[in-house]
C-alpha positions, 0 to 999 in steps of 0.5 A: 500965629497961624489961623486955618479957616475953612469956608464952605459954599453950598452951590446948586447944580446949575452953579459952575464955580468949580474950575474957575480959578479967577472966581476962587481968587476973587473970593479969597481976595474978598475974605482977605479984605474983610479980615483986614477991615477989622484991623487984623493983619492977614497975609495970604499964604495959600488957597485951595478948593475941593469939590465935596459930594455929600452923597459919597463923602463922609460929610453932611449937615447936622440934623439939628442945626445944619452945620457942615460936619463929618462923622469922626468915628468913621475911618473916612472922617473929613477933618476940614469941617466940624467934628460930629458923630452918628447918634441914633442914625442921625448925624450931629455936629460936636455942638449938638451931640449929647453931653457926655459924648466923647466928641461933644463940645 
């Protein structure tokens, strides 16, 4: 079984995590330990990190619950986060979208 997981870290401008491979590997190692502590077998395959600028990427926080989401009705949808859509000018994640919306969970 292959499980793909996305972890989002919200960093303030003063935090300089980006560019530090050692810190990213430390985080990945801790995640692996956390999963294995639950009795699950976890084999690390790969990791990568991507800085995301919410002011220029199609990614933002849901107006209701603050989940990281992307407007999947846009051509620039970011599929690594929860799908969402703009409703009445507000970005909503799939859980918070109104019932009947094609992307609603």
